CHARMM-style PDB file with segment names, atoms N, HN, CA, C and O in Angstrom:
ATOM      1  N   MET     1      -4.614  -4.121  40.284  1.00  0.00      PROA
ATOM      2  CA  MET     1      -3.862  -3.319  39.355  1.00  0.00      PROA
ATOM      3  C   MET     1      -4.132  -1.849  39.638  1.00  0.00      PROA
ATOM      4  O   MET     1      -5.278  -1.405  39.693  1.00  0.00      PROA
ATOM      5  N   SER     2      -3.076  -1.129  39.812  1.00  0.00      PROA
ATOM      6  HN  SER     2      -2.144  -1.490  39.767  1.00  0.00      PROA
ATOM      7  CA  SER     2      -3.251   0.293  40.145  1.00  0.00      PROA
ATOM      8  C   SER     2      -3.364   1.130  38.868  1.00  0.00      PROA
ATOM      9  O   SER     2      -3.108   0.665  37.757  1.00  0.00      PROA
ATOM     10  N   TYR     3      -3.750   2.357  39.080  1.00  0.00      PROA
ATOM     11  HN  TYR     3      -3.958   2.735  39.982  1.00  0.00      PROA
ATOM     12  CA  TYR     3      -3.912   3.297  37.973  1.00  0.00      PROA
ATOM     13  C   TYR     3      -2.584   3.543  37.279  1.00  0.00      PROA
ATOM     14  O   TYR     3      -2.543   3.686  36.057  1.00  0.00      PROA
ATOM     15  N   GLU     4      -1.502   3.595  38.036  1.00  0.00      PROA
ATOM     16  HN  GLU     4      -1.536   3.479  39.029  1.00  0.00      PROA
ATOM     17  CA  GLU     4      -0.179   3.828  37.454  1.00  0.00      PROA
ATOM     18  C   GLU     4       0.267   2.656  36.577  1.00  0.00      PROA
ATOM     19  O   GLU     4       0.918   2.860  35.551  1.00  0.00      PROA
ATOM     20  N   ASP     5      -0.078   1.442  36.974  1.00  0.00      PROA
ATOM     21  HN  ASP     5      -0.606   1.276  37.806  1.00  0.00      PROA
ATOM     22  CA  ASP     5       0.251   0.275  36.159  1.00  0.00      PROA
ATOM     23  C   ASP     5      -0.493   0.297  34.825  1.00  0.00      PROA
ATOM     24  O   ASP     5       0.059  -0.055  33.782  1.00  0.00      PROA
ATOM     25  N   ILE     6      -1.745   0.715  34.880  1.00  0.00      PROA
ATOM     26  HN  ILE     6      -2.193   1.001  35.727  1.00  0.00      PROA
ATOM     27  CA  ILE     6      -2.541   0.814  33.649  1.00  0.00      PROA
ATOM     28  C   ILE     6      -1.952   1.871  32.727  1.00  0.00      PROA
ATOM     29  O   ILE     6      -1.881   1.662  31.516  1.00  0.00      PROA
ATOM     30  N   LEU     7      -1.529   3.002  33.280  1.00  0.00      PROA
ATOM     31  HN  LEU     7      -1.587   3.172  34.264  1.00  0.00      PROA
ATOM     32  CA  LEU     7      -0.915   4.048  32.461  1.00  0.00      PROA
ATOM     33  C   LEU     7       0.393   3.562  31.853  1.00  0.00      PROA
ATOM     34  O   LEU     7       0.694   3.881  30.702  1.00  0.00      PROA
ATOM     35  N   ASP     8       1.175   2.796  32.607  1.00  0.00      PROA
ATOM     36  HN  ASP     8       0.931   2.537  33.542  1.00  0.00      PROA
ATOM     37  CA  ASP     8       2.416   2.239  32.069  1.00  0.00      PROA
ATOM     38  C   ASP     8       2.129   1.291  30.908  1.00  0.00      PROA
ATOM     39  O   ASP     8       2.810   1.336  29.884  1.00  0.00      PROA
ATOM     40  N   MET     9       1.124   0.434  31.067  1.00  0.00      PROA
ATOM     41  HN  MET     9       0.570   0.398  31.899  1.00  0.00      PROA
ATOM     42  CA  MET     9       0.770  -0.505  29.994  1.00  0.00      PROA
ATOM     43  C   MET     9       0.270   0.240  28.762  1.00  0.00      PROA
ATOM     44  O   MET     9       0.579  -0.150  27.636  1.00  0.00      PROA
ATOM     45  N   GLN    10      -0.500   1.308  28.962  1.00  0.00      PROA
ATOM     46  HN  GLN    10      -0.751   1.625  29.877  1.00  0.00      PROA
ATOM     47  CA  GLN    10      -0.963   2.108  27.837  1.00  0.00      PROA
ATOM     48  C   GLN    10       0.207   2.750  27.098  1.00  0.00      PROA
ATOM     49  O   GLN    10       0.226   2.799  25.868  1.00  0.00      PROA
ATOM     50  N   GLY    11       1.173   3.235  27.854  1.00  0.00      PROA
ATOM     51  HN  GLY    11       1.158   3.195  28.853  1.00  0.00      PROA
ATOM     52  CA  GLY    11       2.354   3.840  27.238  1.00  0.00      PROA
ATOM     53  C   GLY    11       3.140   2.835  26.412  1.00  0.00      PROA
ATOM     54  O   GLY    11       3.545   3.132  25.288  1.00  0.00      PROA
ATOM     55  N   TYR    12       3.357   1.637  26.970  1.00  0.00      PROA
ATOM     56  HN  TYR    12       3.028   1.397  27.883  1.00  0.00      PROA
ATOM     57  CA  TYR    12       4.065   0.602  26.220  1.00  0.00      PROA
ATOM     58  C   TYR    12       3.271   0.168  24.988  1.00  0.00      PROA
ATOM     59  O   TYR    12       3.848  -0.047  23.922  1.00  0.00      PROA
ATOM     60  N   ALA    13       1.958   0.039  25.129  1.00  0.00      PROA
ATOM     61  HN  ALA    13       1.489   0.214  25.995  1.00  0.00      PROA
ATOM     62  CA  ALA    13       1.123  -0.366  24.000  1.00  0.00      PROA
ATOM     63  C   ALA    13       1.174   0.675  22.882  1.00  0.00      PROA
ATOM     64  O   ALA    13       1.297   0.319  21.710  1.00  0.00      PROA
ATOM     65  N   LYS    14       1.082   1.939  23.230  1.00  0.00      PROA
ATOM     66  HN  LYS    14       0.982   2.229  24.182  1.00  0.00      PROA
ATOM     67  CA  LYS    14       1.151   3.000  22.224  1.00  0.00      PROA
ATOM     68  C   LYS    14       2.507   3.007  21.534  1.00  0.00      PROA
ATOM     69  O   LYS    14       2.585   3.189  20.319  1.00  0.00      PROA
ATOM     70  N   PHE    15       3.568   2.812  22.295  1.00  0.00      PROA
ATOM     71  HN  PHE    15       3.505   2.664  23.282  1.00  0.00      PROA
ATOM     72  CA  PHE    15       4.910   2.787  21.717  1.00  0.00      PROA
ATOM     73  C   PHE    15       5.036   1.650  20.700  1.00  0.00      PROA
ATOM     74  O   PHE    15       5.533   1.858  19.593  1.00  0.00      PROA
ATOM     75  N   PHE    16       4.587   0.448  21.075  1.00  0.00      PROA
ATOM     76  HN  PHE    16       4.184   0.279  21.975  1.00  0.00      PROA
ATOM     77  CA  PHE    16       4.730  -0.679  20.165  1.00  0.00      PROA
ATOM     78  C   PHE    16       3.818  -0.577  18.954  1.00  0.00      PROA
ATOM     79  O   PHE    16       4.166  -1.052  17.873  1.00  0.00      PROA
ATOM     80  N   ILE    17       2.659   0.036  19.123  1.00  0.00      PROA
ATOM     81  HN  ILE    17       2.376   0.422  20.001  1.00  0.00      PROA
ATOM     82  CA  ILE    17       1.776   0.253  17.976  1.00  0.00      PROA
ATOM     83  C   ILE    17       2.401   1.245  17.007  1.00  0.00      PROA
ATOM     84  O   ILE    17       2.388   1.022  15.797  1.00  0.00      PROA
ATOM     85  N   VAL    18       2.942   2.329  17.522  1.00  0.00      PROA
ATOM     86  HN  VAL    18       2.953   2.511  18.506  1.00  0.00      PROA
ATOM     87  CA  VAL    18       3.607   3.317  16.666  1.00  0.00      PROA
ATOM     88  C   VAL    18       4.830   2.702  15.987  1.00  0.00      PROA
ATOM     89  O   VAL    18       5.082   2.957  14.810  1.00  0.00      PROA
ATOM     90  N   LEU    19       5.576   1.903  16.717  1.00  0.00      PROA
ATOM     91  HN  LEU    19       5.371   1.696  17.674  1.00  0.00      PROA
ATOM     92  CA  LEU    19       6.740   1.233  16.141  1.00  0.00      PROA
ATOM     93  C   LEU    19       6.315   0.282  15.022  1.00  0.00      PROA
ATOM     94  O   LEU    19       6.962   0.237  13.976  1.00  0.00      PROA
ATOM     95  N   PHE    20       5.244  -0.474  15.227  1.00  0.00      PROA
ATOM     96  HN  PHE    20       4.719  -0.437  16.078  1.00  0.00      PROA
ATOM     97  CA  PHE    20       4.744  -1.387  14.209  1.00  0.00      PROA
ATOM     98  C   PHE    20       4.304  -0.627  12.956  1.00  0.00      PROA
ATOM     99  O   PHE    20       4.644  -1.026  11.842  1.00  0.00      PROA
ATOM    100  N   VAL    21       3.553   0.459  13.125  1.00  0.00      PROA
ATOM    101  HN  VAL    21       3.276   0.783  14.030  1.00  0.00      PROA
ATOM    102  CA  VAL    21       3.092   1.255  11.985  1.00  0.00      PROA
ATOM    103  C   VAL    21       4.283   1.865  11.253  1.00  0.00      PROA
ATOM    104  O   VAL    21       4.291   1.914  10.023  1.00  0.00      PROA
ATOM    105  N   PHE    22       5.273   2.323  11.981  1.00  0.00      PROA
ATOM    106  HN  PHE    22       5.267   2.284  12.980  1.00  0.00      PROA
ATOM    107  CA  PHE    22       6.487   2.886  11.393  1.00  0.00      PROA
ATOM    108  C   PHE    22       7.194   1.842  10.533  1.00  0.00      PROA
ATOM    109  O   PHE    22       7.603   2.140   9.411  1.00  0.00      PROA
ATOM    110  N   ILE    23       7.340   0.627  11.046  1.00  0.00      PROA
ATOM    111  HN  ILE    23       7.008   0.385  11.957  1.00  0.00      PROA
ATOM    112  CA  ILE    23       8.037  -0.432  10.307  1.00  0.00      PROA
ATOM    113  C   ILE    23       7.251  -0.823   9.058  1.00  0.00      PROA
ATOM    114  O   ILE    23       7.841  -1.019   7.995  1.00  0.00      PROA
ATOM    115  N   VAL    24       5.936  -0.937   9.173  1.00  0.00      PROA
ATOM    116  HN  VAL    24       5.458  -0.778  10.037  1.00  0.00      PROA
ATOM    117  CA  VAL    24       5.107  -1.299   8.017  1.00  0.00      PROA
ATOM    118  C   VAL    24       5.172  -0.213   6.954  1.00  0.00      PROA
ATOM    119  O   VAL    24       5.296  -0.525   5.770  1.00  0.00      PROA
ATOM    120  N   PHE    25       5.092   1.048   7.345  1.00  0.00      PROA
ATOM    121  HN  PHE    25       4.992   1.301   8.307  1.00  0.00      PROA
ATOM    122  CA  PHE    25       5.139   2.144   6.380  1.00  0.00      PROA
ATOM    123  C   PHE    25       6.469   2.172   5.644  1.00  0.00      PROA
ATOM    124  O   PHE    25       6.490   2.288   4.418  1.00  0.00      PROA
ATOM    125  N   TYR    26       7.572   2.070   6.359  1.00  0.00      PROA
ATOM    126  HN  TYR    26       7.556   1.975   7.355  1.00  0.00      PROA
ATOM    127  CA  TYR    26       8.867   2.131   5.699  1.00  0.00      PROA
ATOM    128  C   TYR    26       9.147   0.878   4.875  1.00  0.00      PROA
ATOM    129  O   TYR    26       9.858   0.964   3.874  1.00  0.00      PROA
ATOM    130  N   ALA    27       8.620  -0.272   5.256  1.00  0.00      PROA
ATOM    131  HN  ALA    27       8.043  -0.342   6.069  1.00  0.00      PROA
ATOM    132  CA  ALA    27       8.758  -1.470   4.425  1.00  0.00      PROA
ATOM    133  C   ALA    27       7.999  -1.292   3.113  1.00  0.00      PROA
ATOM    134  O   ALA    27       8.483  -1.684   2.051  1.00  0.00      PROA
ATOM    135  N   TYR    28       6.809  -0.700   3.190  1.00  0.00      PROA
ATOM    136  HN  TYR    28       6.416  -0.381   4.052  1.00  0.00      PROA
ATOM    137  CA  TYR    28       6.027  -0.434   1.984  1.00  0.00      PROA
ATOM    138  C   TYR    28       6.736   0.591   1.090  1.00  0.00      PROA
ATOM    139  O   TYR    28       6.812   0.410  -0.125  1.00  0.00      PROA
ATOM    140  N   ALA    29       7.246   1.653   1.688  1.00  0.00      PROA
ATOM    141  HN  ALA    29       7.185   1.800   2.676  1.00  0.00      PROA
ATOM    142  CA  ALA    29       7.957   2.673   0.911  1.00  0.00      PROA
ATOM    143  C   ALA    29       9.201   2.081   0.261  1.00  0.00      PROA
ATOM    144  O   ALA    29       9.513   2.411  -0.883  1.00  0.00      PROA
ATOM    145  N   TYR    30       9.912   1.219   0.966  1.00  0.00      PROA
ATOM    146  HN  TYR    30       9.658   0.951   1.895  1.00  0.00      PROA
ATOM    147  CA  TYR    30      11.099   0.586   0.407  1.00  0.00      PROA
ATOM    148  C   TYR    30      10.730  -0.354  -0.733  1.00  0.00      PROA
ATOM    149  O   TYR    30      11.449  -0.425  -1.729  1.00  0.00      PROA
ATOM    150  N   SER    31       9.624  -1.075  -0.602  1.00  0.00      PROA
ATOM    151  HN  SER    31       9.039  -1.018   0.207  1.00  0.00      PROA
ATOM    152  CA  SER    31       9.217  -1.980  -1.678  1.00  0.00      PROA
ATOM    153  C   SER    31       8.842  -1.198  -2.936  1.00  0.00      PROA
ATOM    154  O   SER    31       9.136  -1.638  -4.047  1.00  0.00      PROA
ATOM    155  N   ILE    32       8.204  -0.054  -2.773  1.00  0.00      PROA
ATOM    156  HN  ILE    32       7.966   0.304  -1.870  1.00  0.00      PROA
ATOM    157  CA  ILE    32       7.891   0.793  -3.926  1.00  0.00      PROA
ATOM    158  C   ILE    32       9.178   1.292  -4.567  1.00  0.00      PROA
ATOM    159  O   ILE    32       9.311   1.276  -5.791  1.00  0.00      PROA
ATOM    160  N   TYR    33      10.123   1.733  -3.751  1.00  0.00      PROA
ATOM    161  HN  TYR    33      10.015   1.747  -2.757  1.00  0.00      PROA
ATOM    162  CA  TYR    33      11.412   2.215  -4.259  1.00  0.00      PROA
ATOM    163  C   TYR    33      12.139   1.104  -5.014  1.00  0.00      PROA
ATOM    164  O   TYR    33      12.696   1.340  -6.086  1.00  0.00      PROA
ATOM    165  N   LYS    34      12.132  -0.098  -4.458  1.00  0.00      PROA
ATOM    166  HN  LYS    34      11.679  -0.290  -3.587  1.00  0.00      PROA
ATOM    167  CA  LYS    34      12.832  -1.221  -5.072  1.00  0.00      PROA
ATOM    168  C   LYS    34      12.188  -1.616  -6.402  1.00  0.00      PROA
ATOM    169  O   LYS    34      12.891  -1.882  -7.376  1.00  0.00      PROA
ATOM    170  N   ARG    35      10.857  -1.655  -6.447  1.00  0.00      PROA
ATOM    171  HN  ARG    35      10.285  -1.438  -5.655  1.00  0.00      PROA
ATOM    172  CA  ARG    35      10.167  -2.000  -7.697  1.00  0.00      PROA
ATOM    173  C   ARG    35      10.381  -0.934  -8.759  1.00  0.00      PROA
ATOM    174  O   ARG    35      10.464  -1.250  -9.946  1.00  0.00      PROA
ATOM    175  N   ASP    36      10.470   0.325  -8.344  1.00  0.00      PROA
ATOM    176  HN  ASP    36      10.402   0.581  -7.379  1.00  0.00      PROA
ATOM    177  CA  ASP    36      10.704   1.406  -9.294  1.00  0.00      PROA
ATOM    178  C   ASP    36      12.125   1.326  -9.856  1.00  0.00      PROA
ATOM    179  O   ASP    36      12.329   1.556 -11.048  1.00  0.00      PROA
ATOM    180  N   LYS    37      13.093   1.007  -9.025  1.00  0.00      PROA
ATOM    181  HN  LYS    37      12.927   0.820  -8.056  1.00  0.00      PROA
ATOM    182  CA  LYS    37      14.472   0.906  -9.483  1.00  0.00      PROA
ATOM    183  C   LYS    37      14.683  -0.294 -10.409  1.00  0.00      PROA
ATOM    184  O   LYS    37      15.457  -0.211 -11.362  1.00  0.00      PROA
ATOM    185  N   LYS    38      14.000  -1.409 -10.135  1.00  0.00      PROA
ATOM    186  HN  LYS    38      13.371  -1.476  -9.360  1.00  0.00      PROA
ATOM    187  CA  LYS    38      14.127  -2.594 -10.984  1.00  0.00      PROA
ATOM    188  C   LYS    38      13.397  -2.422 -12.308  1.00  0.00      PROA
ATOM    189  O   LYS    38      13.676  -3.139 -13.269  1.00  0.00      PROA
ATOM    190  N   GLY    39      12.479  -1.491 -12.364  1.00  0.00      PROA
ATOM    191  HN  GLY    39      12.252  -0.909 -11.583  1.00  0.00      PROA
ATOM    192  CA  GLY    39      11.713  -1.263 -13.581  1.00  0.00      PROA
ATOM    193  C   GLY    39      10.478  -2.128 -13.680  1.00  0.00      PROA
ATOM    194  O   GLY    39       9.888  -2.238 -14.754  1.00  0.00      PROA
ATOM    195  N   GLU    40      10.077  -2.740 -12.590  1.00  0.00      PROA
ATOM    196  HN  GLU    40      10.556  -2.650 -11.717  1.00  0.00      PROA
ATOM    197  CA  GLU    40       8.870  -3.564 -12.615  1.00  0.00      PROA
ATOM    198  C   GLU    40       7.627  -2.721 -12.852  1.00  0.00      PROA
ATOM    199  O   GLU    40       6.705  -3.146 -13.548  1.00  0.00      PROA
ATOM    200  N   ARG    41       7.604  -1.545 -12.282  1.00  0.00      PROA
ATOM    201  HN  ARG    41       8.354  -1.200 -11.717  1.00  0.00      PROA
ATOM    202  CA  ARG    41       6.452  -0.665 -12.424  1.00  0.00      PROA
ATOM    203  C   ARG    41       6.941   0.776 -12.380  1.00  0.00      PROA
ATOM    204  O   ARG    41       7.817   1.129 -11.591  1.00  0.00      PROA
ATOM    205  N   ASP    42       6.356   1.602 -13.247  1.00  0.00      PROA
ATOM    206  HN  ASP    42       5.644   1.315 -13.888  1.00  0.00      PROA
ATOM    207  CA  ASP    42       6.721   3.017 -13.303  1.00  0.00      PROA
ATOM    208  C   ASP    42       5.688   3.811 -12.512  1.00  0.00      PROA
ATOM    209  O   ASP    42       4.568   4.031 -12.973  1.00  0.00      PROA
ATOM    210  N   PHE    43       6.079   4.231 -11.328  1.00  0.00      PROA
ATOM    211  HN  PHE    43       6.989   4.052 -10.954  1.00  0.00      PROA
ATOM    212  CA  PHE    43       5.138   4.948 -10.471  1.00  0.00      PROA
ATOM    213  C   PHE    43       4.996   6.417 -10.850  1.00  0.00      PROA
ATOM    214  O   PHE    43       4.104   7.101 -10.348  1.00  0.00      PROA
ATOM    215  N   GLU    44       5.866   6.908 -11.730  1.00  0.00      PROA
ATOM    216  HN  GLU    44       6.590   6.352 -12.138  1.00  0.00      PROA
ATOM    217  CA  GLU    44       5.753   8.296 -12.173  1.00  0.00      PROA
ATOM    218  C   GLU    44       4.468   8.517 -12.963  1.00  0.00      PROA
ATOM    219  O   GLU    44       3.835   9.566 -12.845  1.00  0.00      PROA
ATOM    220  N   LYS    45       4.085   7.532 -13.766  1.00  0.00      PROA
ATOM    221  HN  LYS    45       4.599   6.679 -13.862  1.00  0.00      PROA
ATOM    222  CA  LYS    45       2.876   7.723 -14.568  1.00  0.00      PROA
ATOM    223  C   LYS    45       1.620   7.727 -13.702  1.00  0.00      PROA
ATOM    224  O   LYS    45       0.601   8.298 -14.091  1.00  0.00      PROA
ATOM    225  N   TYR    46       1.685   7.093 -12.529  1.00  0.00      PROA
ATOM    226  HN  TYR    46       2.513   6.630 -12.213  1.00  0.00      PROA
ATOM    227  CA  TYR    46       0.538   7.145 -11.626  1.00  0.00      PROA
ATOM    228  C   TYR    46       0.370   8.545 -11.024  1.00  0.00      PROA
ATOM    229  O   TYR    46      -0.740   8.948 -10.677  1.00  0.00      PROA
ATOM    230  N   SER    47       1.460   9.268 -10.906  1.00  0.00      PROA
ATOM    231  HN  SER    47       2.362   8.941 -11.188  1.00  0.00      PROA
ATOM    232  CA  SER    47       1.342  10.627 -10.380  1.00  0.00      PROA
ATOM    233  C   SER    47       0.668  11.553 -11.382  1.00  0.00      PROA
ATOM    234  O   SER    47       0.156  12.606 -11.002  1.00  0.00      PROA
ATOM    235  N   GLU    48       0.661  11.177 -12.651  1.00  0.00      PROA
ATOM    236  HN  GLU    48       1.077  10.321 -12.960  1.00  0.00      PROA
ATOM    237  CA  GLU    48      -0.015  11.986 -13.665  1.00  0.00      PROA
ATOM    238  C   GLU    48      -1.537  11.889 -13.557  1.00  0.00      PROA
ATOM    239  O   GLU    48      -2.252  12.684 -14.167  1.00  0.00      PROA
ATOM    240  N   LEU    49      -2.031  10.933 -12.796  1.00  0.00      PROA
ATOM    241  HN  LEU    49      -1.451  10.287 -12.300  1.00  0.00      PROA
ATOM    242  CA  LEU    49      -3.476  10.815 -12.616  1.00  0.00      PROA
ATOM    243  C   LEU    49      -4.081  12.044 -11.951  1.00  0.00      PROA
ATOM    244  O   LEU    49      -5.257  12.348 -12.151  1.00  0.00      PROA
ATOM    245  N   VAL    50      -3.293  12.735 -11.177  1.00  0.00      PROA
ATOM    246  HN  VAL    50      -2.338  12.488 -11.015  1.00  0.00      PROA
ATOM    247  CA  VAL    50      -3.788  13.935 -10.506  1.00  0.00      PROA
ATOM    248  C   VAL    50      -4.147  14.998 -11.524  1.00  0.00      PROA
ATOM    249  O   VAL    50      -5.128  15.724 -11.360  1.00  0.00      PROA
ATOM    250  N   LEU    51      -3.348  15.086 -12.578  1.00  0.00      PROA
ATOM    251  HN  LEU    51      -2.551  14.496 -12.711  1.00  0.00      PROA
ATOM    252  CA  LEU    51      -3.586  16.118 -13.582  1.00  0.00      PROA
ATOM    253  C   LEU    51      -4.495  15.643 -14.712  1.00  0.00      PROA
ATOM    254  O   LEU    51      -5.245  16.438 -15.280  1.00  0.00      PROA
ATOM    255  N   ASP    52      -4.435  14.371 -15.036  1.00  0.00      PROA
ATOM    256  HN  ASP    52      -3.826  13.726 -14.575  1.00  0.00      PROA
ATOM    257  CA  ASP    52      -5.185  13.847 -16.174  1.00  0.00      PROA
ATOM    258  C   ASP    52      -6.142  12.771 -15.694  1.00  0.00      PROA
ATOM    259  O   ASP    52      -5.871  11.578 -15.832  1.00  0.00      PROA
ATOM    260  N   ASP    53      -7.254  13.196 -15.133  1.00  0.00      PROA
ATOM    261  HN  ASP    53      -7.475  14.165 -15.021  1.00  0.00      PROA
ATOM    262  CA  ASP    53      -8.226  12.228 -14.619  1.00  0.00      PROA
ATOM    263  C   ASP    53      -9.572  12.337 -15.328  1.00  0.00      PROA
ATOM    264  O   ASP    53     -10.616  12.054 -14.742  1.00  0.00      PROA
ATOM    265  N   ASP    54      -9.539  12.743 -16.575  1.00  0.00      PROA
ATOM    266  HN  ASP    54      -8.690  12.973 -17.052  1.00  0.00      PROA
ATOM    267  CA  ASP    54     -10.759  12.874 -17.344  1.00  0.00      PROA
ATOM    268  C   ASP    54     -11.277  11.495 -17.740  1.00  0.00      PROA
ATOM    269  O   ASP    54     -10.496  10.554 -17.880  1.00  0.00      PROA
ATOM    270  N   ILE    55     -12.564  11.375 -17.918  1.00  0.00      PROA
ATOM    271  HN  ILE    55     -13.199  12.139 -17.805  1.00  0.00      PROA
ATOM    272  CA  ILE    55     -13.167  10.098 -18.275  1.00  0.00      PROA
ATOM    273  C   ILE    55     -12.732   9.649 -19.658  1.00  0.00      PROA
ATOM    274  O   ILE    55     -12.737   8.451 -19.944  1.00  0.00      PROA
ATOM    275  N   THR    56     -12.355  10.585 -20.521  1.00  0.00      PROA
ATOM    276  HN  THR    56     -12.351  11.557 -20.288  1.00  0.00      PROA
ATOM    277  CA  THR    56     -11.958  10.233 -21.885  1.00  0.00      PROA
ATOM    278  C   THR    56     -10.466   9.960 -22.020  1.00  0.00      PROA
ATOM    279  O   THR    56     -10.009   9.601 -23.105  1.00  0.00      PROA
ATOM    280  N   SER    57      -9.704  10.118 -20.961  1.00  0.00      PROA
ATOM    281  HN  SER    57     -10.074  10.409 -20.080  1.00  0.00      PROA
ATOM    282  CA  SER    57      -8.266   9.857 -21.058  1.00  0.00      PROA
ATOM    283  C   SER    57      -8.010   8.357 -21.138  1.00  0.00      PROA
ATOM    284  O   SER    57      -8.788   7.546 -20.637  1.00  0.00      PROA
ATOM    285  N   LYS    58      -6.902   8.013 -21.778  1.00  0.00      PROA
ATOM    286  HN  LYS    58      -6.269   8.672 -22.185  1.00  0.00      PROA
ATOM    287  CA  LYS    58      -6.614   6.588 -21.975  1.00  0.00      PROA
ATOM    288  C   LYS    58      -6.122   5.951 -20.676  1.00  0.00      PROA
ATOM    289  O   LYS    58      -5.550   6.635 -19.829  1.00  0.00      PROA
ATOM    290  N   PRO    59      -6.341   4.656 -20.517  1.00  0.00      PROA
ATOM    291  CA  PRO    59      -5.893   3.963 -19.309  1.00  0.00      PROA
ATOM    292  C   PRO    59      -4.371   3.940 -19.202  1.00  0.00      PROA
ATOM    293  O   PRO    59      -3.674   3.978 -20.216  1.00  0.00      PROA
ATOM    294  N   LEU    60      -3.863   3.877 -17.989  1.00  0.00      PROA
ATOM    295  HN  LEU    60      -4.429   3.846 -17.165  1.00  0.00      PROA
ATOM    296  CA  LEU    60      -2.424   3.842 -17.787  1.00  0.00      PROA
ATOM    297  C   LEU    60      -1.826   2.507 -18.201  1.00  0.00      PROA
ATOM    298  O   LEU    60      -0.757   2.465 -18.811  1.00  0.00      PROA
ATOM    299  N   GLU    61      -2.498   1.436 -17.878  1.00  0.00      PROA
ATOM    300  HN  GLU    61      -3.366   1.470 -17.382  1.00  0.00      PROA
ATOM    301  CA  GLU    61      -2.020   0.098 -18.214  1.00  0.00      PROA
ATOM    302  C   GLU    61      -3.148  -0.675 -18.863  1.00  0.00      PROA
ATOM    303  O   GLU    61      -4.319  -0.497 -18.530  1.00  0.00      PROA
ATOM    304  N   SER    62      -2.777  -1.531 -19.788  1.00  0.00      PROA
ATOM    305  HN  SER    62      -1.826  -1.676 -20.059  1.00  0.00      PROA
ATOM    306  CA  SER    62      -3.805  -2.383 -20.380  1.00  0.00      PROA
ATOM    307  C   SER    62      -4.007  -3.591 -19.476  1.00  0.00      PROA
ATOM    308  O   SER    62      -3.064  -4.119 -18.888  1.00  0.00      PROA
ATOM    309  N   ARG    63      -5.246  -4.004 -19.385  1.00  0.00      PROA
ATOM    310  HN  ARG    63      -6.013  -3.575 -19.863  1.00  0.00      PROA
ATOM    311  CA  ARG    63      -5.584  -5.139 -18.536  1.00  0.00      PROA
ATOM    312  C   ARG    63      -5.870  -6.347 -19.396  1.00  0.00      PROA
ATOM    313  O   ARG    63      -6.548  -6.253 -20.419  1.00  0.00      PROA
ATOM    314  N   GLU    64      -5.349  -7.477 -18.976  1.00  0.00      PROA
ATOM    315  HN  GLU    64      -4.798  -7.554 -18.145  1.00  0.00      PROA
ATOM    316  CA  GLU    64      -5.659  -8.710 -19.663  1.00  0.00      PROA
ATOM    317  C   GLU    64      -6.964  -9.252 -19.088  1.00  0.00      PROA
ATOM    318  O   GLU    64      -7.109  -9.409 -17.876  1.00  0.00      PROA
ATOM    319  N   VAL    65      -7.898  -9.532 -19.971  1.00  0.00      PROA
ATOM    320  HN  VAL    65      -7.780  -9.404 -20.955  1.00  0.00      PROA
ATOM    321  CA  VAL    65      -9.189 -10.039 -19.533  1.00  0.00      PROA
ATOM    322  C   VAL    65      -9.107 -11.559 -19.528  1.00  0.00      PROA
ATOM    323  O   VAL    65      -8.857 -12.190 -20.555  1.00  0.00      PROA
ATOM    324  N   LYS    66      -9.321 -12.121 -18.373  1.00  0.00      PROA
ATOM    325  HN  LYS    66      -9.524 -11.609 -17.538  1.00  0.00      PROA
ATOM    326  CA  LYS    66      -9.312 -13.574 -18.241  1.00  0.00      PROA
ATOM    327  C   LYS    66     -10.743 -14.068 -18.310  1.00  0.00      PROA
ATOM    328  O   LYS    66     -11.623 -13.592 -17.593  1.00  0.00      PROA
ATOM    329  N   GLU    67     -10.951 -15.021 -19.180  1.00  0.00      PROA
ATOM    330  HN  GLU    67     -10.236 -15.407 -19.763  1.00  0.00      PROA
ATOM    331  CA  GLU    67     -12.297 -15.568 -19.333  1.00  0.00      PROA
ATOM    332  C   GLU    67     -12.550 -16.602 -18.260  1.00  0.00      PROA
ATOM    333  O   GLU    67     -11.698 -17.435 -17.951  1.00  0.00      PROA
ATOM    334  N   LYS    68     -13.727 -16.528 -17.709  1.00  0.00      PROA
ATOM    335  HN  LYS    68     -14.419 -15.851 -17.960  1.00  0.00      PROA
ATOM    336  CA  LYS    68     -14.109 -17.512 -16.704  1.00  0.00      PROA
ATOM    337  C   LYS    68     -14.627 -18.745 -17.426  1.00  0.00      PROA
ATOM    338  O   LYS    68     -15.537 -18.667 -18.251  1.00  0.00      PROA
ATOM    339  N   LYS    69     -14.048 -19.848 -17.111  1.00  0.00      PROA
ATOM    340  HN  LYS    69     -13.308 -19.911 -16.441  1.00  0.00      PROA
ATOM    341  CA  LYS    69     -14.472 -21.095 -17.728  1.00  0.00      PROA
ATOM    342  C   LYS    69     -15.422 -21.813 -16.793  1.00  0.00      PROA
ATOM    343  O   LYS    69     -15.089 -22.113 -15.646  1.00  0.00      PROA
ATOM    344  N   ASP    70     -16.590 -22.078 -17.296  1.00  0.00      PROA
ATOM    345  HN  ASP    70     -16.861 -21.835 -18.228  1.00  0.00      PROA
ATOM    346  CA  ASP    70     -17.568 -22.821 -16.517  1.00  0.00      PROA
ATOM    347  C   ASP    70     -17.322 -24.303 -16.752  1.00  0.00      PROA
ATOM    348  O   ASP    70     -17.299 -24.776 -17.888  1.00  0.00      PROA
ATOM    349  N   LYS    71     -17.144 -25.005 -15.678  1.00  0.00      PROA
ATOM    350  HN  LYS    71     -17.163 -24.620 -14.755  1.00  0.00      PROA
ATOM    351  CA  LYS    71     -16.915 -26.455 -15.778  1.00  0.00      PROA
ATOM    352  C   LYS    71     -18.262 -27.160 -15.825  1.00  0.00      PROA
ATOM    353  O   LYS    71     -19.102 -27.011 -14.937  1.00  0.00      PROA
ATOM    354  N   GLU    72     -18.434 -27.907 -16.858  1.00  0.00      PROA
ATOM    355  HN  GLU    72     -17.752 -28.028 -17.579  1.00  0.00      PROA
ATOM    356  CA  GLU    72     -19.670 -28.667 -16.980  1.00  0.00      PROA
ATOM    357  C   GLU    72     -19.367 -30.111 -16.649  1.00  0.00      PROA
ATOM    358  O   GLU    72     -18.525 -30.742 -17.287  1.00  0.00      PROA
ATOM    359  N   ASN    73     -20.048 -30.624 -15.663  1.00  0.00      PROA
ATOM    360  HN  ASN    73     -20.732 -30.112 -15.145  1.00  0.00      PROA
ATOM    361  CA  ASN    73     -19.853 -32.024 -15.221  1.00  0.00      PROA
ATOM    362  C   ASN    73     -21.086 -32.839 -15.500  1.00  0.00      PROA
ATOM    363  OT1 ASN    73     -21.117 -34.032 -15.202  1.00  0.00      PROA
TER     364      ASN     73
END
């Protein structure tokens, strides 16, 4: 294998890695956009965390606490 062949393989590998990262990023961005439009989650309130991140501020969402059930056999 010559040096030029290795450089060609590196170029193709970098291209496909960048293409993969590009596709994953835009799929994630589209899923966020779709969930926001459907009303499943309001991402605007998460942006308020930058301004209101005090320890005494109220939580954005309430969490349901699931109790762990210990099985006794």
